[in-house]
Structures are given as structure tokens and as C-alpha cells.
PDB file of N, CA, C, O and CB in Angstrom:
ATOM      1  N   MET A   1     102.051  -8.944-110.401  1.00  0.00           N
ATOM      2  CA  MET A   1     101.063  -9.910-110.982  1.00  0.00           C
ATOM      3  C   MET A   1     101.611 -11.363-110.640  1.00  0.00           C
ATOM      4  O   MET A   1     100.821 -12.200-110.202  1.00  0.00           O
ATOM      5  CB  MET A   1     100.891  -9.685-112.642  1.00  0.00           C
ATOM      6  N   ALA A   2     102.853 -11.652-110.817  1.00  0.00           N
ATOM      7  CA  ALA A   2     103.291 -12.950-110.562  1.00  0.00           C
ATOM      8  C   ALA A   2     103.336 -13.387-109.302  1.00  0.00           C
ATOM      9  O   ALA A   2     103.278 -14.575-108.984  1.00  0.00           O
ATOM     10  CB  ALA A   2     104.403 -13.135-111.021  1.00  0.00           C
ATOM     11  N   GLU A   3     103.458 -12.297-108.418  1.00  0.00           N
ATOM     12  CA  GLU A   3     103.387 -12.682-106.956  1.00  0.00           C
ATOM     13  C   GLU A   3     102.052 -13.155-106.343  1.00  0.00           C
ATOM     14  O   GLU A   3     101.878 -13.987-105.453  1.00  0.00           O
ATOM     15  CB  GLU A   3     103.803 -11.533-106.176  1.00  0.00           C
ATOM     16  N   ARG A   4     101.096 -12.382-107.075  1.00  0.00           N
ATOM     17  CA  ARG A   4      99.684 -12.671-106.664  1.00  0.00           C
ATOM     18  C   ARG A   4      99.193 -14.081-106.964  1.00  0.00           C
ATOM     19  O   ARG A   4      98.380 -14.711-106.288  1.00  0.00           O
ATOM     20  CB  ARG A   4      98.759 -11.708-107.345  1.00  0.00           C
ATOM     21  N   GLU A   5      99.837 -14.507-108.138  1.00  0.00           N
ATOM     22  CA  GLU A   5      99.651 -16.008-108.747  1.00  0.00           C
ATOM     23  C   GLU A   5     100.248 -16.910-107.945  1.00  0.00           C
ATOM     24  O   GLU A   5      99.690 -18.001-107.831  1.00  0.00           O
ATOM     25  CB  GLU A   5     100.245 -16.248-110.147  1.00  0.00           C
ATOM     26  N   GLN A   6     101.222 -16.717-107.380  1.00  0.00           N
ATOM     27  CA  GLN A   6     102.174 -17.637-106.578  1.00  0.00           C
ATOM     28  C   GLN A   6     101.446 -17.808-105.103  1.00  0.00           C
ATOM     29  O   GLN A   6     101.580 -18.844-104.451  1.00  0.00           O
ATOM     30  CB  GLN A   6     103.819 -16.907-106.434  1.00  0.00           C
ATOM     31  N   ASN A   7     100.663 -16.685-104.647  1.00  0.00           N
ATOM     32  CA  ASN A   7     100.254 -16.703-103.158  1.00  0.00           C
ATOM     33  C   ASN A   7      98.913 -17.425-103.272  1.00  0.00           C
ATOM     34  O   ASN A   7      98.500 -17.972-102.250  1.00  0.00           O
ATOM     35  CB  ASN A   7     100.118 -15.132-102.409  1.00  0.00           C
ATOM     36  N   GLU A   8      98.227 -17.491-104.315  1.00  0.00           N
ATOM     37  CA  GLU A   8      96.847 -18.096-104.578  1.00  0.00           C
ATOM     38  C   GLU A   8      97.049 -19.587-104.612  1.00  0.00           C
ATOM     39  O   GLU A   8      97.882 -20.110-105.352  1.00  0.00           O
ATOM     40  CB  GLU A   8      96.171 -17.576-105.980  1.00  0.00           C
ATOM     41  N   THR A   9      96.255 -20.271-103.781  1.00  0.00           N
ATOM     42  CA  THR A   9      96.290 -21.823-103.825  1.00  0.00           C
ATOM     43  C   THR A   9      95.080 -22.346-104.193  1.00  0.00           C
ATOM     44  O   THR A   9      94.083 -21.778-103.748  1.00  0.00           O
ATOM     45  CB  THR A   9      96.646 -22.461-102.547  1.00  0.00           C
ATOM     46  N   LYS A  10      94.917 -23.441-105.011  1.00  0.00           N
ATOM     47  CA  LYS A  10      93.817 -24.099-105.462  1.00  0.00           C
ATOM     48  C   LYS A  10      93.002 -24.526-104.171  1.00  0.00           C
ATOM     49  O   LYS A  10      93.634 -24.953-103.205  1.00  0.00           O
ATOM     50  CB  LYS A  10      94.240 -25.284-106.377  1.00  0.00           C
ATOM     51  N   ARG A  11      91.749 -24.434-104.125  1.00  0.00           N
ATOM     52  CA  ARG A  11      91.016 -24.942-102.931  1.00  0.00           C
ATOM     53  C   ARG A  11      90.158 -26.083-103.446  1.00  0.00           C
ATOM     54  O   ARG A  11      89.689 -25.936-104.574  1.00  0.00           O
ATOM     55  CB  ARG A  11      90.116 -23.795-102.208  1.00  0.00           C
ATOM     56  N   PHE A  12      89.893 -27.162-102.806  1.00  0.00           N
ATOM     57  CA  PHE A  12      89.014 -28.107-103.250  1.00  0.00           C
ATOM     58  C   PHE A  12      87.649 -28.034-102.356  1.00  0.00           C
ATOM     59  O   PHE A  12      87.633 -27.515-101.240  1.00  0.00           O
ATOM     60  CB  PHE A  12      89.726 -29.495-103.197  1.00  0.00           C
ATOM     61  N   PRO A  13      86.601 -28.567-102.928  1.00  0.00           N
ATOM     62  CA  PRO A  13      85.330 -28.239-102.400  1.00  0.00           C
ATOM     63  C   PRO A  13      85.310 -28.819-100.930  1.00  0.00           C
ATOM     64  O   PRO A  13      85.938 -29.851-100.694  1.00  0.00           O
ATOM     65  CB  PRO A  13      84.159 -28.824-103.329  1.00  0.00           C
ATOM     66  N   ASP A  14      84.641 -28.211 -99.996  1.00  0.00           N
ATOM     67  CA  ASP A  14      84.482 -28.854 -98.745  1.00  0.00           C
ATOM     68  C   ASP A  14      83.714 -30.038 -98.748  1.00  0.00           C
ATOM     69  O   ASP A  14      82.619 -30.017 -99.310  1.00  0.00           O
ATOM     70  CB  ASP A  14      83.943 -28.019 -97.853  1.00  0.00           C
ATOM     71  N   VAL A  15      84.157 -31.150 -98.161  1.00  0.00           N
ATOM     72  CA  VAL A  15      83.521 -32.397 -98.329  1.00  0.00           C
ATOM     73  C   VAL A  15      82.135 -32.534 -97.581  1.00  0.00           C
ATOM     74  O   VAL A  15      81.224 -33.199 -98.073  1.00  0.00           O
ATOM     75  CB  VAL A  15      84.466 -33.444 -97.873  1.00  0.00           C
ATOM     76  N   LEU A  16      82.009 -31.839 -96.302  1.00  0.00           N
ATOM     77  CA  LEU A  16      80.833 -31.876 -95.775  1.00  0.00           C
ATOM     78  C   LEU A  16      79.758 -31.116 -96.409  1.00  0.00           C
ATOM     79  O   LEU A  16      78.626 -31.599 -96.416  1.00  0.00           O
ATOM     80  CB  LEU A  16      80.967 -31.543 -94.588  1.00  0.00           C
ATOM     81  N   THR A  17      79.982 -30.019 -96.924  1.00  0.00           N
ATOM     82  CA  THR A  17      79.115 -29.408 -97.932  1.00  0.00           C
ATOM     83  C   THR A  17      78.698 -30.207 -99.098  1.00  0.00           C
ATOM     84  O   THR A  17      77.530 -30.250 -99.484  1.00  0.00           O
ATOM     85  CB  THR A  17      79.733 -28.283 -98.426  1.00  0.00           C
ATOM     86  N   LEU A  18      79.732 -30.877 -99.686  1.00  0.00           N
ATOM     87  CA  LEU A  18      79.350 -31.604-100.870  1.00  0.00           C
ATOM     88  C   LEU A  18      78.318 -32.668-100.539  1.00  0.00           C
ATOM     89  O   LEU A  18      77.298 -32.854-101.202  1.00  0.00           O
ATOM     90  CB  LEU A  18      80.565 -32.227-101.520  1.00  0.00           C
ATOM     91  N   LEU A  19      78.718 -33.445 -99.308  1.00  0.00           N
ATOM     92  CA  LEU A  19      77.657 -34.586 -98.950  1.00  0.00           C
ATOM     93  C   LEU A  19      76.193 -33.956 -98.702  1.00  0.00           C
ATOM     94  O   LEU A  19      75.189 -34.486 -99.177  1.00  0.00           O
ATOM     95  CB  LEU A  19      78.142 -35.422 -97.517  1.00  0.00           C
ATOM     96  N   ALA A  20      76.148 -32.726 -97.884  1.00  0.00           N
ATOM     97  CA  ALA A  20      74.995 -32.087 -97.671  1.00  0.00           C
ATOM     98  C   ALA A  20      74.206 -31.684 -98.942  1.00  0.00           C
ATOM     99  O   ALA A  20      72.977 -31.745 -98.960  1.00  0.00           O
ATOM    100  CB  ALA A  20      75.288 -30.991 -96.887  1.00  0.00           C
ATOM    101  N   GLY A  21      74.809 -31.345 -99.815  1.00  0.00           N
ATOM    102  CA  GLY A  21      74.156 -30.948-101.197  1.00  0.00           C
ATOM    103  C   GLY A  21      73.777 -32.127-101.812  1.00  0.00           C
ATOM    104  O   GLY A  21      72.715 -32.072-102.433  1.00  0.00           O
ATOM    105  N   ILE A  22      74.432 -33.287-101.800  1.00  0.00           N
ATOM    106  CA  ILE A  22      74.007 -34.472-102.559  1.00  0.00           C
ATOM    107  C   ILE A  22      72.687 -35.011-101.741  1.00  0.00           C
ATOM    108  O   ILE A  22      71.640 -35.370-102.278  1.00  0.00           O
ATOM    109  CB  ILE A  22      75.284 -35.640-102.654  1.00  0.00           C
ATOM    110  N   GLY A  23      72.946 -34.993-100.370  1.00  0.00           N
ATOM    111  CA  GLY A  23      71.751 -35.465 -99.612  1.00  0.00           C
ATOM    112  C   GLY A  23      70.462 -34.615 -99.830  1.00  0.00           C
ATOM    113  O   GLY A  23      69.350 -35.139 -99.755  1.00  0.00           O
ATOM    114  N   THR A  24      70.646 -33.229-100.113  1.00  0.00           N
ATOM    115  CA  THR A  24      69.461 -32.374-100.265  1.00  0.00           C
ATOM    116  C   THR A  24      68.948 -32.740-101.576  1.00  0.00           C
ATOM    117  O   THR A  24      67.723 -32.742-101.689  1.00  0.00           O
ATOM    118  CB  THR A  24      69.750 -30.831-100.151  1.00  0.00           C
ATOM    119  N   LEU A  25      69.742 -33.090-102.717  1.00  0.00           N
ATOM    120  CA  LEU A  25      69.226 -33.402-103.970  1.00  0.00           C
ATOM    121  C   LEU A  25      68.480 -34.868-103.920  1.00  0.00           C
ATOM    122  O   LEU A  25      67.459 -35.077-104.574  1.00  0.00           O
ATOM    123  CB  LEU A  25      70.415 -33.346-105.013  1.00  0.00           C
ATOM    124  N   LEU A  26      68.995 -35.706-103.211  1.00  0.00           N
ATOM    125  CA  LEU A  26      68.158 -37.030-102.984  1.00  0.00           C
ATOM    126  C   LEU A  26      66.859 -36.781-102.316  1.00  0.00           C
ATOM    127  O   LEU A  26      65.886 -37.333-102.830  1.00  0.00           O
ATOM    128  CB  LEU A  26      68.933 -38.071-102.094  1.00  0.00           C
ATOM    129  N   VAL A  27      66.664 -36.050-101.260  1.00  0.00           N
ATOM    130  CA  VAL A  27      65.531 -35.707-100.511  1.00  0.00           C
ATOM    131  C   VAL A  27      64.596 -35.047-101.405  1.00  0.00           C
ATOM    132  O   VAL A  27      63.426 -35.425-101.464  1.00  0.00           O
ATOM    133  CB  VAL A  27      65.861 -34.870 -99.353  1.00  0.00           C
ATOM    134  N   SER A  28      65.075 -34.000-102.164  1.00  0.00           N
ATOM    135  CA  SER A  28      64.208 -33.271-103.075  1.00  0.00           C
ATOM    136  C   SER A  28      63.642 -34.170-104.192  1.00  0.00           C
ATOM    137  O   SER A  28      62.481 -33.955-104.539  1.00  0.00           O
ATOM    138  CB  SER A  28      64.973 -32.108-103.684  1.00  0.00           C
ATOM    139  N   ALA A  29      64.341 -35.154-104.789  1.00  0.00           N
ATOM    140  CA  ALA A  29      64.068 -35.923-105.720  1.00  0.00           C
ATOM    141  C   ALA A  29      62.855 -36.844-105.141  1.00  0.00           C
ATOM    142  O   ALA A  29      61.842 -37.056-105.807  1.00  0.00           O
ATOM    143  CB  ALA A  29      65.328 -36.611-106.165  1.00  0.00           C
ATOM    144  N   TYR A  30      63.031 -37.300-104.011  1.00  0.00           N
ATOM    145  CA  TYR A  30      62.144 -38.131-103.273  1.00  0.00           C
ATOM    146  C   TYR A  30      60.770 -37.372-103.176  1.00  0.00           C
ATOM    147  O   TYR A  30      59.725 -37.900-103.557  1.00  0.00           O
ATOM    148  CB  TYR A  30      62.756 -38.472-101.849  1.00  0.00           C
ATOM    149  N   VAL A  31      60.826 -36.106-102.647  1.00  0.00           N
ATOM    150  CA  VAL A  31      59.688 -35.467-102.455  1.00  0.00           C
ATOM    151  C   VAL A  31      58.940 -35.061-103.782  1.00  0.00           C
ATOM    152  O   VAL A  31      57.709 -35.069-103.803  1.00  0.00           O
ATOM    153  CB  VAL A  31      59.987 -34.361-101.638  1.00  0.00           C
ATOM    154  N   LEU A  32      59.726 -34.682-104.959  1.00  0.00           N
ATOM    155  CA  LEU A  32      59.089 -34.326-106.145  1.00  0.00           C
ATOM    156  C   LEU A  32      58.453 -35.437-106.820  1.00  0.00           C
ATOM    157  O   LEU A  32      57.536 -35.254-107.621  1.00  0.00           O
ATOM    158  CB  LEU A  32      59.978 -33.711-106.999  1.00  0.00           C
ATOM    159  N   THR A  33      58.951 -36.707-106.495  1.00  0.00           N
ATOM    160  CA  THR A  33      58.182 -37.810-107.309  1.00  0.00           C
ATOM    161  C   THR A  33      57.223 -38.571-106.369  1.00  0.00           C
ATOM    162  O   THR A  33      56.821 -39.693-106.674  1.00  0.00           O
ATOM    163  CB  THR A  33      59.229 -38.902-108.003  1.00  0.00           C
ATOM    164  N   ASP A  34      56.835 -37.922-105.158  1.00  0.00           N
ATOM    165  CA  ASP A  34      55.795 -38.376-104.266  1.00  0.00           C
ATOM    166  C   ASP A  34      56.400 -39.728-103.674  1.00  0.00           C
ATOM    167  O   ASP A  34      55.538 -40.544-103.348  1.00  0.00           O
ATOM    168  CB  ASP A  34      54.331 -38.576-105.059  1.00  0.00           C
ATOM    169  N   GLY A  35      57.391 -40.016-103.526  1.00  0.00           N
ATOM    170  CA  GLY A  35      58.092 -41.334-102.961  1.00  0.00           C
ATOM    171  C   GLY A  35      58.321 -42.357-103.885  1.00  0.00           C
ATOM    172  O   GLY A  35      58.620 -43.483-103.488  1.00  0.00           O
ATOM    173  N   ALA A  36      58.200 -42.053-105.250  1.00  0.00           N
ATOM    174  CA  ALA A  36      58.358 -43.121-106.158  1.00  0.00           C
ATOM    175  C   ALA A  36      60.001 -43.279-106.418  1.00  0.00           C
ATOM    176  O   ALA A  36      60.409 -44.278-107.012  1.00  0.00           O
ATOM    177  CB  ALA A  36      57.482 -42.797-107.542  1.00  0.00           C
ATOM    178  N   PHE A  37      60.785 -42.409-106.020  1.00  0.00           N
ATOM    179  CA  PHE A  37      62.232 -42.288-106.114  1.00  0.00           C
ATOM    180  C   PHE A  37      62.807 -43.307-105.013  1.00  0.00           C
ATOM    181  O   PHE A  37      62.349 -43.253-103.872  1.00  0.00           O
ATOM    182  CB  PHE A  37      62.721 -40.709-105.863  1.00  0.00           C
ATOM    183  N   HIS A  38      63.639 -44.079-105.289  1.00  0.00           N
ATOM    184  CA  HIS A  38      64.045 -45.170-104.336  1.00  0.00           C
ATOM    185  C   HIS A  38      65.585 -44.939-104.194  1.00  0.00           C
ATOM    186  O   HIS A  38      66.291 -44.874-105.201  1.00  0.00           O
ATOM    187  CB  HIS A  38      63.661 -46.737-104.906  1.00  0.00           C
ATOM    188  N   ILE A  39      66.117 -44.810-102.892  1.00  0.00           N
ATOM    189  CA  ILE A  39      67.676 -44.620-103.003  1.00  0.00           C
ATOM    190  C   ILE A  39      68.110 -46.044-103.247  1.00  0.00           C
ATOM    191  O   ILE A  39      67.476 -47.022-102.849  1.00  0.00           O
ATOM    192  CB  ILE A  39      68.446 -43.935-101.593  1.00  0.00           C
ATOM    193  N   PRO A  40      69.299 -46.092-103.966  1.00  0.00           N
ATOM    194  CA  PRO A  40      69.875 -47.371-104.373  1.00  0.00           C
ATOM    195  C   PRO A  40      70.261 -48.238-103.093  1.00  0.00           C
ATOM    196  O   PRO A  40      70.342 -47.736-101.972  1.00  0.00           O
ATOM    197  CB  PRO A  40      71.152 -47.107-105.293  1.00  0.00           C
ATOM    198  N   ASN A  41      70.472 -49.457-103.334  1.00  0.00           N
ATOM    199  CA  ASN A  41      71.040 -50.275-102.279  1.00  0.00           C
ATOM    200  C   ASN A  41      72.394 -49.739-101.768  1.00  0.00           C
ATOM    201  O   ASN A  41      73.244 -49.331-102.559  1.00  0.00           O
ATOM    202  CB  ASN A  41      71.204 -51.691-102.778  1.00  0.00           C
ATOM    203  N   PRO A  42      72.582 -49.746-100.424  1.00  0.00           N
ATOM    204  CA  PRO A  42      73.926 -49.214 -99.779  1.00  0.00           C
ATOM    205  C   PRO A  42      75.210 -49.670-100.349  1.00  0.00           C
ATOM    206  O   PRO A  42      76.210 -48.952-100.367  1.00  0.00           O
ATOM    207  CB  PRO A  42      74.000 -49.594 -98.349  1.00  0.00           C
ATOM    208  N   THR A  43      75.163 -51.091-100.898  1.00  0.00           N
ATOM    209  CA  THR A  43      76.412 -51.403-101.388  1.00  0.00           C
ATOM    210  C   THR A  43      76.714 -50.666-102.683  1.00  0.00           C
ATOM    211  O   THR A  43      77.865 -50.364-102.999  1.00  0.00           O
ATOM    212  CB  THR A  43      76.512 -52.834-101.557  1.00  0.00           C
ATOM    213  N   TRP A  44      75.675 -50.394-103.404  1.00  0.00           N
ATOM    214  CA  TRP A  44      75.904 -49.401-104.742  1.00  0.00           C
ATOM    215  C   TRP A  44      76.516 -48.217-104.252  1.00  0.00           C
ATOM    216  O   TRP A  44      77.523 -47.790-104.817  1.00  0.00           O
ATOM    217  CB  TRP A  44      74.497 -48.934-105.570  1.00  0.00           C
ATOM    218  N   LEU A  45      75.977 -47.573-103.160  1.00  0.00           N
ATOM    219  CA  LEU A  45      76.572 -46.326-102.882  1.00  0.00           C
ATOM    220  C   LEU A  45      77.834 -46.400-102.341  1.00  0.00           C
ATOM    221  O   LEU A  45      78.673 -45.538-102.606  1.00  0.00           O
ATOM    222  CB  LEU A  45      75.823 -45.596-102.074  1.00  0.00           C
ATOM    223  N   LEU A  46      78.098 -47.448-101.520  1.00  0.00           N
ATOM    224  CA  LEU A  46      79.557 -47.707-101.133  1.00  0.00           C
ATOM    225  C   LEU A  46      80.481 -47.775-102.218  1.00  0.00           C
ATOM    226  O   LEU A  46      81.509 -47.098-102.245  1.00  0.00           O
ATOM    227  CB  LEU A  46      79.708 -48.950-100.408  1.00  0.00           C
ATOM    228  N   ALA A  47      80.087 -48.705-103.262  1.00  0.00           N
ATOM    229  CA  ALA A  47      80.954 -48.727-104.520  1.00  0.00           C
ATOM    230  C   ALA A  47      81.059 -47.467-105.252  1.00  0.00           C
ATOM    231  O   ALA A  47      82.149 -47.127-105.713  1.00  0.00           O
ATOM    232  CB  ALA A  47      80.457 -49.712-105.476  1.00  0.00           C
ATOM    233  N   GLY A  48      79.998 -46.737-105.398  1.00  0.00           N
ATOM    234  CA  GLY A  48      80.159 -45.417-106.009  1.00  0.00           C
ATOM    235  C   GLY A  48      81.044 -44.363-105.345  1.00  0.00           C
ATOM    236  O   GLY A  48      81.644 -43.462-105.932  1.00  0.00           O
ATOM    237  N   GLY A  49      81.035 -44.642-103.875  1.00  0.00           N
ATOM    238  CA  GLY A  49      81.836 -43.640-103.216  1.00  0.00           C
ATOM    239  C   GLY A  49      83.256 -43.908-103.415  1.00  0.00           C
ATOM    240  O   GLY A  49      84.057 -42.989-103.589  1.00  0.00           O
ATOM    241  N   ALA A  50      83.633 -45.278-103.393  1.00  0.00           N
ATOM    242  CA  ALA A  50      84.882 -45.735-103.593  1.00  0.00           C
ATOM    243  C   ALA A  50      85.352 -45.396-105.030  1.00  0.00           C
ATOM    244  O   ALA A  50      86.524 -45.098-105.261  1.00  0.00           O
ATOM    245  CB  ALA A  50      84.914 -47.170-103.301  1.00  0.00           C
ATOM    246  N   LEU A  51      84.514 -45.444-105.871  1.00  0.00           N
ATOM    247  CA  LEU A  51      84.952 -44.966-107.358  1.00  0.00           C
ATOM    248  C   LEU A  51      85.122 -43.557-107.427  1.00  0.00           C
ATOM    249  O   LEU A  51      85.984 -43.075-108.162  1.00  0.00           O
ATOM    250  CB  LEU A  51      83.907 -45.326-108.478  1.00  0.00           C
ATOM    251  N   PHE A  52      84.338 -42.820-106.688  1.00  0.00           N
ATOM    252  CA  PHE A  52      84.447 -41.437-106.666  1.00  0.00           C
ATOM    253  C   PHE A  52      85.838 -41.051-105.936  1.00  0.00           C
ATOM    254  O   PHE A  52      86.504 -40.159-106.461  1.00  0.00           O
ATOM    255  CB  PHE A  52      83.174 -40.832-105.951  1.00  0.00           C
ATOM    256  N   VAL A  53      86.294 -41.636-104.816  1.00  0.00           N
ATOM    257  CA  VAL A  53      87.499 -41.354-104.241  1.00  0.00           C
ATOM    258  C   VAL A  53      88.668 -41.973-105.058  1.00  0.00           C
ATOM    259  O   VAL A  53      89.777 -41.532-104.758  1.00  0.00           O
ATOM    260  CB  VAL A  53      87.479 -41.823-102.847  1.00  0.00           C
ATOM    261  N   GLY A  54      88.632 -42.704-105.816  1.00  0.00           N
ATOM    262  CA  GLY A  54      89.486 -43.399-106.699  1.00  0.00           C
ATOM    263  C   GLY A  54      89.893 -42.453-107.719  1.00  0.00           C
ATOM    264  O   GLY A  54      91.074 -42.218-107.973  1.00  0.00           O
ATOM    265  N   ILE A  55      88.819 -41.865-108.351  1.00  0.00           N
ATOM    266  CA  ILE A  55      89.100 -40.870-109.420  1.00  0.00           C
ATOM    267  C   ILE A  55      89.603 -39.498-108.889  1.00  0.00           C
ATOM    268  O   ILE A  55      90.346 -38.807-109.586  1.00  0.00           O
ATOM    269  CB  ILE A  55      87.825 -40.647-110.248  1.00  0.00           C
ATOM    270  N   LEU A  56      89.216 -39.124-107.714  1.00  0.00           N
ATOM    271  CA  LEU A  56      89.783 -38.050-107.123  1.00  0.00           C
ATOM    272  C   LEU A  56      91.387 -38.291-106.793  1.00  0.00           C
ATOM    273  O   LEU A  56      92.184 -37.369-106.967  1.00  0.00           O
ATOM    274  CB  LEU A  56      88.948 -37.754-105.882  1.00  0.00           C
ATOM    275  N   MET A  57      91.800 -39.553-106.320  1.00  0.00           N
ATOM    276  CA  MET A  57      93.177 -39.766-106.122  1.00  0.00           C
ATOM    277  C   MET A  57      93.845 -39.779-107.419  1.00  0.00           C
ATOM    278  O   MET A  57      94.877 -39.118-107.527  1.00  0.00           O
ATOM    279  CB  MET A  57      93.435 -40.997-105.382  1.00  0.00           C
ATOM    280  N   LEU A  58      93.406 -40.435-108.417  1.00  0.00           N
ATOM    281  CA  LEU A  58      93.913 -40.351-109.797  1.00  0.00           C
ATOM    282  C   LEU A  58      94.214 -38.925-110.242  1.00  0.00           C
ATOM    283  O   LEU A  58      95.329 -38.550-110.605  1.00  0.00           O
ATOM    284  CB  LEU A  58      92.913 -40.963-110.747  1.00  0.00           C
ATOM    285  N   ALA A  59      93.108 -38.153-110.182  1.00  0.00           N
ATOM    286  CA  ALA A  59      93.341 -36.740-110.524  1.00  0.00           C
ATOM    287  C   ALA A  59      94.383 -36.002-109.868  1.00  0.00           C
ATOM    288  O   ALA A  59      95.144 -35.252-110.479  1.00  0.00           O
ATOM    289  CB  ALA A  59      92.224 -36.039-110.314  1.00  0.00           C
ATOM    290  N   SER A  60      94.424 -36.197-108.685  1.00  0.00           N
ATOM    291  CA  SER A  60      95.300 -35.620-107.783  1.00  0.00           C
ATOM    292  C   SER A  60      96.734 -35.953-108.085  1.00  0.00           C
ATOM    293  O   SER A  60      97.601 -35.085-107.976  1.00  0.00           O
ATOM    294  CB  SER A  60      94.950 -36.022-106.454  1.00  0.00           C
ATOM    295  N   SER A  61      97.046 -37.321-108.506  1.00  0.00           N
ATOM    296  CA  SER A  61      98.295 -37.689-108.791  1.00  0.00           C
ATOM    297  C   SER A  61      98.736 -37.068-110.240  1.00  0.00           C
ATOM    298  O   SER A  61      99.925 -36.885-110.501  1.00  0.00           O
ATOM    299  CB  SER A  61      98.352 -39.214-108.717  1.00  0.00           C
ATOM    300  N   LEU A  62      97.778 -36.786-111.081  1.00  0.00           N
ATOM    301  CA  LEU A  62      98.255 -36.387-112.388  1.00  0.00           C
ATOM    302  C   LEU A  62      98.326 -34.777-112.529  1.00  0.00           C
ATOM    303  O   LEU A  62      98.704 -34.226-113.563  1.00  0.00           O
ATOM    304  CB  LEU A  62      97.295 -37.016-113.484  1.00  0.00           C
ATOM    305  N   ARG A  63      97.931 -34.115-111.406  1.00  0.00           N
ATOM    306  CA  ARG A  63      98.110 -32.552-111.496  1.00  0.00           C
ATOM    307  C   ARG A  63      99.557 -32.236-111.256  1.00  0.00           C
ATOM    308  O   ARG A  63     100.270 -32.980-110.583  1.00  0.00           O
ATOM    309  CB  ARG A  63      97.195 -31.734-110.391  1.00  0.00           C
ATOM    310  N   LYS A  64      99.996 -31.110-111.819  1.00  0.00           N
ATOM    311  CA  LYS A  64     101.450 -30.607-111.697  1.00  0.00           C
ATOM    312  C   LYS A  64     101.721 -29.988-110.405  1.00  0.00           C
ATOM    313  O   LYS A  64     100.815 -29.432-109.783  1.00  0.00           O
ATOM    314  CB  LYS A  64     101.796 -29.582-112.771  1.00  0.00           C
ATOM    315  N   ARG A  65     102.737 -30.042-110.032  1.00  0.00           N
ATOM    316  CA  ARG A  65     103.020 -29.400-108.716  1.00  0.00           C
ATOM    317  C   ARG A  65     103.878 -28.100-108.818  1.00  0.00           C
ATOM    318  O   ARG A  65     104.179 -27.478-107.800  1.00  0.00           O
ATOM    319  CB  ARG A  65     103.751 -30.412-107.807  1.00  0.00           C
TER     320      ARG A  65
END
């Protein structure tokens, strides 16, 4: 049992799949609202992406090795 736990590694989500899923959600929100949904300013998207990466880096540094 202990050997099995040591061989298993934690896997993180695939970044490409995550971005495709987010894009799909944005497109479906646009279609469902008949175009009333507007994508935010690109600078806000860039800031949100930087915030997300920062949180991931912080969480990565806090995890036990």
C-alpha cells in the first residue's frame, strides 16, 4: 500500500484544456445572452491572468514536498 502511494504523483490540470474550457464558457455565455454579454477589456483579462498565476505560484510554494 505504501509503495503505491509513493509512485503516484499529483497531476495539475492541462493548461491548454483549461484555456479551451474557459473560452467555451465565454462563447456559450455570449450565445445564451444573444450578444448582450461583453468580454471585458483585455487589460483586465491580462491582470486577471497575472493574479491567477501569482496565486498558483503561492500555492505551489506552500505545498509540502
